[in-house]
One Martini backbone bead per residue (centre of mass of N, CA, C, O) as a GRO file, in nm:
protein
  363
    1MET     BB    1  11.150  -7.131  13.940
    2LYS     BB    2  10.855  -6.941  14.046
    3VAL     BB    3  10.691  -6.655  13.886
    4LEU     BB    4  10.445  -6.403  13.976
    5PHE     BB    5  10.295  -6.143  13.798
    6ALA     BB    6  10.123  -5.845  13.931
    7GLY     BB    7  10.006  -5.639  13.667
    8GLY     BB    8   9.856  -5.335  13.517
    9GLY     BB    9   9.659  -5.160  13.255
   10THR     BB   10   9.939  -5.020  13.224
   11GLY     BB   11  10.258  -4.962  13.123
   12GLY     BB   12  10.365  -4.859  13.403
   13HIS     BB   13  10.302  -5.150  13.532
   14LEU     BB   14  10.409  -5.362  13.320
   15TYR     BB   15  10.713  -5.302  13.219
   16PRO     BB   16  10.865  -5.359  13.482
   17ALA     BB   17  10.787  -5.660  13.481
   18VAL     BB   18  10.912  -5.730  13.207
   19ALA     BB   19  11.201  -5.651  13.283
   20MET     BB   20  11.233  -5.855  13.514
   21ALA     BB   21  11.168  -6.109  13.351
   22GLY     BB   22  11.406  -6.082  13.156
   23GLU     BB   23  11.629  -6.101  13.373
   24LEU     BB   24  11.552  -6.377  13.486
   25LYS     BB   25  11.607  -6.537  13.220
   26LYS     BB   26  11.912  -6.471  13.221
   27LEU     BB   27  11.975  -6.594  13.516
   28VAL     BB   28  11.720  -6.814  13.480
   29ALA     BB   29  11.645  -7.016  13.228
   30ASP     BB   30  11.416  -7.211  13.394
   31ALA     BB   31  11.220  -7.006  13.455
   32GLU     BB   32  10.884  -6.963  13.575
   33ILE     BB   33  10.677  -6.734  13.398
   34SER     BB   34  10.399  -6.527  13.503
   35PHE     BB   35  10.077  -6.364  13.459
   36ALA     BB   36   9.853  -6.120  13.599
   37GLY     BB   37   9.528  -6.003  13.473
   38THR     BB   38   9.331  -5.820  13.251
   39SER     BB   39   9.124  -5.787  12.970
   40GLY     BB   40   9.148  -5.448  12.966
   41GLY     BB   41   9.446  -5.448  12.955
   42ILE     BB   42   9.759  -5.436  12.812
   43GLU     BB   43   9.830  -5.738  12.894
   44SER     BB   44   9.633  -5.899  12.703
   45THR     BB   45   9.850  -5.853  12.457
   46GLU     BB   46  10.153  -5.828  12.553
   47VAL     BB   47  10.218  -6.091  12.701
   48PRO     BB   48  10.173  -6.293  12.468
   49ARG     BB   49  10.366  -6.149  12.267
   50LEU     BB   50  10.621  -6.207  12.474
   51GLY     BB   51  10.568  -6.524  12.580
   52PHE     BB   52  10.368  -6.519  12.819
   53LYS     BB   53  10.177  -6.619  13.069
   54LEU     BB   54   9.816  -6.560  13.117
   55HIS     BB   55   9.613  -6.459  13.390
   56LEU     BB   56   9.272  -6.404  13.440
   57ILE     BB   57   9.132  -6.133  13.650
   58PRO     BB   58   8.848  -6.010  13.764
   59VAL     BB   59   8.873  -5.648  13.815
   60ARG     BB   60   8.822  -5.348  14.006
   61GLY     BB   61   8.837  -5.018  14.078
   62LEU     BB   62   8.822  -4.766  14.279
   63LYS     BB   63   8.653  -4.498  14.363
   64ARG     BB   64   8.761  -4.164  14.464
   65GLY     BB   65   8.502  -4.059  14.543
   66TRP     BB   66   8.202  -3.921  14.753
   67SER     BB   67   7.974  -3.991  14.604
   68LEU     BB   68   7.698  -4.177  14.578
   69ALA     BB   69   7.784  -4.322  14.318
   70ASP     BB   70   8.063  -4.412  14.424
   71ILE     BB   71   7.967  -4.574  14.669
   72ILE     BB   72   7.792  -4.775  14.514
   73ALA     BB   73   8.014  -4.877  14.326
   74ASN     BB   74   8.207  -4.982  14.562
   75VAL     BB   75   8.034  -5.216  14.651
   76GLY     BB   76   8.080  -5.376  14.390
   77VAL     BB   77   8.391  -5.380  14.402
   78LEU     BB   78   8.412  -5.543  14.669
   79ALA     BB   79   8.273  -5.791  14.558
   80ASP     BB   80   8.477  -5.839  14.332
   81PHE     BB   81   8.723  -5.871  14.515
   82ALA     BB   82   8.634  -6.126  14.659
   83ALA     BB   83   8.629  -6.295  14.401
   84ALA     BB   84   8.926  -6.238  14.318
   85LEU     BB   85   9.052  -6.362  14.570
   86GLY     BB   86   8.954  -6.648  14.519
   87ARG     BB   87   9.100  -6.678  14.245
   88ALA     BB   88   9.386  -6.621  14.355
   89VAL     BB   89   9.405  -6.856  14.549
   90ALA     BB   90   9.367  -7.074  14.333
   91LEU     BB   91   9.608  -6.994  14.154
   92ILE     BB   92   9.833  -7.027  14.368
   93GLY     BB   93   9.769  -7.319  14.438
   94ARG     BB   94   9.819  -7.424  14.144
   95GLU     BB   95  10.110  -7.285  14.079
   96SER     BB   96  10.315  -7.237  14.308
   97PRO     BB   97  10.484  -6.989  14.377
   98ASP     BB   98  10.768  -6.846  14.517
   99VAL     BB   99  10.691  -6.560  14.381
  100VAL     BB  100  10.517  -6.247  14.425
  101VAL     BB  101  10.476  -5.971  14.196
  102GLY     BB  102  10.400  -5.627  14.249
  103THR     BB  103  10.312  -5.333  14.011
  104GLY     BB  104  10.022  -5.272  13.988
  105GLY     BB  105   9.703  -5.237  13.974
  106PHE     BB  106   9.414  -5.403  14.021
  107VAL     BB  107   9.539  -5.708  14.036
  108SER     BB  108   9.757  -5.687  14.267
  109ALA     BB  109   9.592  -5.702  14.528
  110PRO     BB  110   9.469  -5.996  14.529
  111LEU     BB  111   9.740  -6.143  14.477
  112LEU     BB  112   9.904  -6.044  14.716
  113PHE     BB  113   9.703  -6.119  14.942
  114ALA     BB  114   9.687  -6.419  14.878
  115ALA     BB  115   9.990  -6.476  14.918
  116GLN     BB  116   9.997  -6.384  15.214
  117LEU     BB  117   9.786  -6.589  15.320
  118LEU     BB  118   9.984  -6.833  15.192
  119ARG     BB  119  10.291  -6.765  15.263
  120LYS     BB  120  10.418  -6.602  15.046
  121LYS     BB  121  10.637  -6.448  14.863
  122THR     BB  122  10.667  -6.081  14.848
  123LEU     BB  123  10.691  -5.821  14.592
  124ILE     BB  124  10.712  -5.466  14.580
  125GLN     BB  125  10.675  -5.237  14.298
  126GLU     BB  126  10.723  -4.885  14.304
  127GLN     BB  127  10.706  -4.606  14.081
  128ASN     BB  128  10.610  -4.380  14.275
  129ALA     BB  129  10.632  -4.113  14.501
  130PHE     BB  130  10.322  -4.189  14.528
  131PRO     BB  131  10.183  -4.437  14.656
  132GLY     BB  132   9.976  -4.675  14.619
  133LEU     BB  133   9.725  -4.839  14.773
  134THR     BB  134   9.849  -5.122  14.769
  135THR     BB  135  10.119  -5.052  14.895
  136LYS     BB  136  10.012  -4.928  15.162
  137LEU     BB  137   9.841  -5.183  15.257
  138LEU     BB  138  10.072  -5.435  15.183
  139SER     BB  139  10.365  -5.367  15.290
  140SER     BB  140  10.356  -5.499  15.583
  141LEU     BB  141  10.334  -5.808  15.438
  142ALA     BB  142  10.586  -5.790  15.287
  143SER     BB  143  10.899  -5.898  15.218
  144GLU     BB  144  10.930  -5.664  14.993
  145VAL     BB  145  11.010  -5.313  14.922
  146HIS     BB  146  11.024  -5.118  14.612
  147LEU     BB  147  11.150  -4.812  14.521
  148SER     BB  148  11.199  -4.513  14.308
  149PHE     BB  149  11.181  -4.309  14.558
  150GLU     BB  150  11.286  -4.157  14.838
  151ASP     BB  151  11.016  -3.996  14.902
  152ALA     BB  152  10.836  -4.266  14.959
  153ARG     BB  153  10.910  -4.359  15.249
  154ARG     BB  154  10.701  -4.181  15.423
  155PHE     BB  155  10.446  -4.380  15.327
  156ILE     BB  156  10.591  -4.615  15.485
  157VAL     BB  157  10.567  -4.781  15.773
  158LYS     BB  158  10.748  -5.018  15.700
  159LYS     BB  159  11.112  -5.026  15.708
  160GLN     BB  160  11.149  -5.308  15.664
  161ASN     BB  161  11.246  -5.413  15.366
  162LEU     BB  162  11.326  -5.120  15.244
  163PHE     BB  163  11.375  -4.999  14.906
  164VAL     BB  164  11.585  -4.821  14.668
  165SER     BB  165  11.584  -4.930  14.307
  166GLY     BB  166  11.399  -4.829  14.107
  167ASN     BB  167  11.285  -4.810  13.761
  168PRO     BB  168  11.213  -5.010  13.521
  169ALA     BB  169  11.352  -4.922  13.202
  170ARG     BB  170  11.434  -4.802  12.928
  171LEU     BB  171  11.735  -4.837  12.742
  172PHE     BB  172  11.983  -4.597  12.627
  173GLU     BB  173  12.211  -4.503  12.412
  174LYS     BB  174  12.449  -4.275  12.402
  175GLN     BB  175  12.480  -4.008  12.177
  176ASP     BB  176  12.583  -3.797  11.966
  177SER     BB  177  12.431  -3.499  11.932
  178SER     BB  178  12.492  -3.422  11.639
  179ALA     BB  179  12.422  -3.694  11.511
  180ALA     BB  180  12.130  -3.703  11.621
  181ARG     BB  181  12.032  -3.449  11.470
  182GLY     BB  182  12.087  -3.570  11.189
  183CYS     BB  183  11.854  -3.783  11.204
  184PHE     BB  184  11.647  -3.510  11.185
  185ASN     BB  185  11.762  -3.280  11.001
  186LEU     BB  186  11.932  -3.093  11.191
  187HIS     BB  187  12.099  -2.862  11.343
  188THR     BB  188  12.400  -2.925  11.518
  189ASP     BB  189  12.441  -2.611  11.669
  190ARG     BB  190  12.168  -2.635  11.818
  191PRO     BB  191  11.950  -2.615  12.038
  192THR     BB  192  11.729  -2.877  12.185
  193LEU     BB  193  11.383  -2.959  12.178
  194LEU     BB  194  11.191  -3.201  12.351
  195VAL     BB  195  10.858  -3.329  12.262
  196PHE     BB  196  10.621  -3.512  12.474
  197GLY     BB  197  10.295  -3.727  12.550
  198GLY     BB  198  10.285  -3.982  12.406
  199SER     BB  199  10.117  -4.173  12.176
  200ARG     BB  200   9.857  -3.969  12.193
  201GLY     BB  201   9.928  -3.735  12.370
  202ALA     BB  202   9.929  -3.373  12.475
  203ARG     BB  203   9.728  -3.115  12.431
  204SER     BB  204   9.844  -2.884  12.603
  205ILE     BB  205  10.129  -2.905  12.490
  206ASN     BB  206  10.065  -2.876  12.190
  207ASN     BB  207   9.926  -2.595  12.204
  208ALA     BB  208  10.168  -2.441  12.316
  209VAL     BB  209  10.379  -2.509  12.097
  210LEU     BB  210  10.217  -2.387  11.864
  211GLN     BB  211  10.240  -2.093  11.976
  212TRP     BB  212  10.579  -2.108  11.999
  213LEU     BB  213  10.722  -2.203  11.738
  214ASN     BB  214  10.864  -1.950  11.619
  215GLU     BB  215  11.038  -1.889  11.875
  216ILE     BB  216  11.192  -2.153  11.892
  217THR     BB  217  11.307  -2.151  11.579
  218LEU     BB  218  11.494  -1.899  11.602
  219SER     BB  219  11.719  -2.073  11.816
  220ALA     BB  220  11.596  -2.371  11.774
  221ASN     BB  221  11.529  -2.693  11.801
  222LEU     BB  222  11.253  -2.933  11.712
  223ILE     BB  223  11.126  -3.221  11.877
  224TRP     BB  224  10.793  -3.358  11.783
  225GLN     BB  225  10.561  -3.542  11.964
  226THR     BB  226  10.210  -3.546  11.919
  227GLY     BB  227  10.060  -3.779  11.849
  228SER     BB  228   9.781  -3.924  11.704
  229LEU     BB  229   9.542  -3.712  11.765
  230ASP     BB  230   9.710  -3.425  11.663
  231PHE     BB  231   9.871  -3.435  11.397
  232GLU     BB  232   9.684  -3.333  11.165
  233ARG     BB  233   9.609  -3.064  11.291
  234ILE     BB  234   9.903  -2.953  11.313
  235LYS     BB  235  10.008  -2.994  11.025
  236SER     BB  236   9.798  -2.782  10.897
  237GLN     BB  237   9.960  -2.531  11.078
  238VAL     BB  238  10.250  -2.615  10.963
  239MET     BB  239  10.552  -2.517  10.856
  240PRO     BB  240  10.823  -2.589  10.715
  241SER     BB  241  11.146  -2.666  10.884
  242PRO     BB  242  11.493  -2.692  10.960
  243TYR     BB  243  11.402  -2.684  11.294
  244LEU     BB  244  11.186  -2.922  11.229
  245TRP     BB  245  11.050  -3.218  11.393
  246MET     BB  246  10.757  -3.415  11.302
  247ALA     BB  247  10.545  -3.660  11.481
  248PRO     BB  248  10.345  -3.899  11.625
  249TYR     BB  249  10.620  -4.079  11.637
  250ILE     BB  250  10.914  -4.212  11.797
  251GLU     BB  251  11.129  -4.457  11.716
  252ASP     BB  252  11.412  -4.307  11.810
  253MET     BB  253  11.452  -4.224  12.130
  254GLY     BB  254  11.756  -4.218  12.173
  255ALA     BB  255  11.815  -3.991  11.966
  256ALA     BB  256  11.628  -3.777  12.089
  257TYR     BB  257  11.768  -3.753  12.359
  258SER     BB  258  12.058  -3.693  12.247
  259ALA     BB  259  11.968  -3.425  12.090
  260SER     BB  260  11.892  -3.305  12.361
  261ASP     BB  261  11.877  -3.038  12.616
  262LEU     BB  262  11.555  -3.042  12.641
  263VAL     BB  263  11.255  -3.156  12.819
  264LEU     BB  264  10.904  -3.179  12.729
  265CYS     BB  265  10.680  -3.326  12.976
  266ARG     BB  266  10.569  -3.554  13.154
  267ALA     BB  267  10.553  -3.741  13.500
  268GLY     BB  268  10.604  -4.024  13.461
  269ALA     BB  269  10.781  -4.285  13.580
  270SER     BB  270  10.920  -4.380  13.316
  271THR     BB  271  11.016  -4.105  13.222
  272ILE     BB  272  11.190  -4.038  13.468
  273ALA     BB  273  11.382  -4.278  13.433
  274GLU     BB  274  11.490  -4.196  13.156
  275LEU     BB  275  11.597  -3.914  13.226
  276THR     BB  276  11.795  -4.003  13.459
  277ASN     BB  277  11.964  -4.219  13.311
  278LEU     BB  278  12.056  -3.973  13.100
  279GLY     BB  279  12.067  -3.683  13.220
  280LYS     BB  280  11.807  -3.488  13.192
  281ALA     BB  281  11.667  -3.200  13.125
  282SER     BB  282  11.348  -3.062  13.261
  283VAL     BB  283  11.000  -3.005  13.174
  284LEU     BB  284  10.726  -3.051  13.386
  285VAL     BB  285  10.380  -3.180  13.319
  286PRO     BB  286  10.149  -3.267  13.512
  287TYR     BB  287   9.895  -3.475  13.525
  288PRO     BB  288   9.597  -3.370  13.681
  289TYR     BB  289   9.441  -3.682  13.664
  290ALA     BB  290   9.610  -3.844  13.833
  291THR     BB  291   9.639  -4.072  14.056
  292GLY     BB  292   9.701  -3.898  14.341
  293ASP     BB  293   9.890  -3.696  14.195
  294HIS     BB  294  10.170  -3.847  14.118
  295GLN     BB  295  10.318  -3.659  13.913
  296ARG     BB  296  10.384  -3.434  14.110
  297HIS     BB  297  10.566  -3.600  14.294
  298ASN     BB  298  10.771  -3.681  14.082
  299ALA     BB  299  10.856  -3.392  14.005
  300GLN     BB  300  10.944  -3.286  14.291
  301ALA     BB  301  11.187  -3.474  14.325
  302LEU     BB  302  11.350  -3.312  14.101
  303VAL     BB  303  11.322  -3.018  14.190
  304LYS     BB  304  11.473  -3.034  14.469
  305SER     BB  305  11.759  -3.102  14.301
  306GLY     BB  306  11.753  -2.942  14.007
  307ALA     BB  307  11.650  -3.131  13.747
  308ALA     BB  308  11.379  -2.952  13.744
  309ILE     BB  309  11.081  -2.813  13.616
  310VAL     BB  310  10.753  -2.674  13.677
  311VAL     BB  311  10.445  -2.684  13.486
  312GLU     BB  312  10.133  -2.613  13.480
  313ASP     BB  313   9.883  -2.707  13.284
  314ALA     BB  314   9.702  -2.440  13.317
  315ARG     BB  315   9.987  -2.251  13.251
  316LEU     BB  316  10.126  -2.323  12.974
  317SER     BB  317  10.005  -2.076  12.783
  318GLU     BB  318  10.168  -1.878  12.923
  319GLN     BB  319  10.417  -1.647  12.892
  320ILE     BB  320  10.593  -1.736  13.139
  321SER     BB  321  10.639  -2.025  13.040
  322LYS     BB  322  10.780  -1.964  12.777
  323LYS     BB  323  11.011  -1.793  12.893
  324LYS     BB  324  11.132  -2.009  13.076
  325ILE     BB  325  11.203  -2.214  12.852
  326LEU     BB  326  11.374  -2.032  12.663
  327GLU     BB  327  11.585  -1.949  12.874
  328LEU     BB  328  11.682  -2.236  12.942
  329LEU     BB  329  11.770  -2.320  12.650
  330ASP     BB  330  11.998  -2.068  12.668
  331ASP     BB  331  12.127  -2.212  12.944
  332ALA     BB  332  12.402  -2.398  12.972
  333GLY     BB  333  12.470  -2.395  13.275
  334GLU     BB  334  12.193  -2.491  13.389
  335LEU     BB  335  12.172  -2.750  13.224
  336LYS     BB  336  12.418  -2.883  13.349
  337ASN     BB  337  12.314  -2.888  13.641
  338MET     BB  338  12.062  -3.059  13.578
  339ARG     BB  339  12.208  -3.309  13.473
  340ILE     BB  340  12.358  -3.376  13.732
  341ALA     BB  341  12.102  -3.405  13.910
  342SER     BB  342  11.961  -3.627  13.744
  343ARG     BB  343  12.176  -3.860  13.781
  344LYS     BB  344  12.114  -3.899  14.096
  345HIS     BB  345  11.833  -4.069  14.006
  346ALA     BB  346  11.973  -4.315  13.894
  347TYR     BB  347  11.871  -4.672  13.777
  348PRO     BB  348  11.991  -4.867  13.532
  349ASP     BB  349  11.987  -5.157  13.720
  350ALA     BB  350  11.699  -5.228  13.832
  351ALA     BB  351  11.616  -5.498  13.702
  352HIS     BB  352  11.857  -5.663  13.802
  353GLN     BB  353  11.830  -5.614  14.110
  354LEU     BB  354  11.539  -5.726  14.132
  355ALA     BB  355  11.601  -6.008  14.030
  356LEU     BB  356  11.790  -6.080  14.264
  357ARG     BB  357  11.573  -6.053  14.487
  358ILE     BB  358  11.386  -6.272  14.381
  359ILE     BB  359  11.588  -6.501  14.399
  360GLY     BB  360  11.636  -6.475  14.703
  361LEU     BB  361  11.338  -6.536  14.786
  362SER     BB  362  11.318  -6.825  14.650
  363LYS     BB  363  11.532  -6.947  14.875
   0.00000   0.00000   0.00000
């Protein structure tokens, strides 16, 4: 069995593919797995590091605006796409994969379309509640389309062979909350807020938490991943506290999740999958510049079921936002209800189920 994964650019597109590839290797030991990506994406270093073969296809994404500069730039992008499509056809002809799996990013469009032109089996895995342009355009020709959110169904025209299978994400073992708080040298009997914004951080979240720090630590613990860009600036303004653990990066994310009663974070697809697989209550701050505003759609899918609340990025520093978060952190009953609602969105075996679907298509 030969499988070609097409996707990358960001970890949100790459790591679901890596998770599926890992499951395939467990299920079919002699499976030949390779990836297609770009030289500028995260896949250029991560895929070889993980031991998979990487095929590089030069391709650029469309500009989303309608300015004259964007329109002129998109003429060049379309020319590049035609060239990338030719390279993709040649690659698929040379490699002859049984299934081509697209997980998003610039390179997935030419690879999926080339595979469809060559009558190859194709599977699209969409991470977000608001599907990307590639998913919407090529889903009608795909052998199967797998969504991560039930809400995304309404954006897909072809309903046949359309499934909600979840988003393959990191899995963490749930630990005893008191013991997990002990890992961070925090008081074991206090409610705990976990804050993170990615490896580089989220400046608006960091600035708001910095303003609220004294009020948070009056009654709760705080586990705060600042990201690499803001850590030194924040460290210089913060006094040590027995109720605060702060670092640029959290090595043991499983312990951090287990220690927390409430999570304040962005609403990326992988983060949502981790939160729901663990059944965590959350305050979601959608990144306002995400393509297609997809983080807002991801967040609203949880809000509708009562699993999360949303605070707008532009309003995060307002007193009402702080009050809402502090009141929620102190409301054990509401947090319990949110945890129950969060678990209803969980797909902890998403990678395994998707690997089985790929195997089925290969036959």
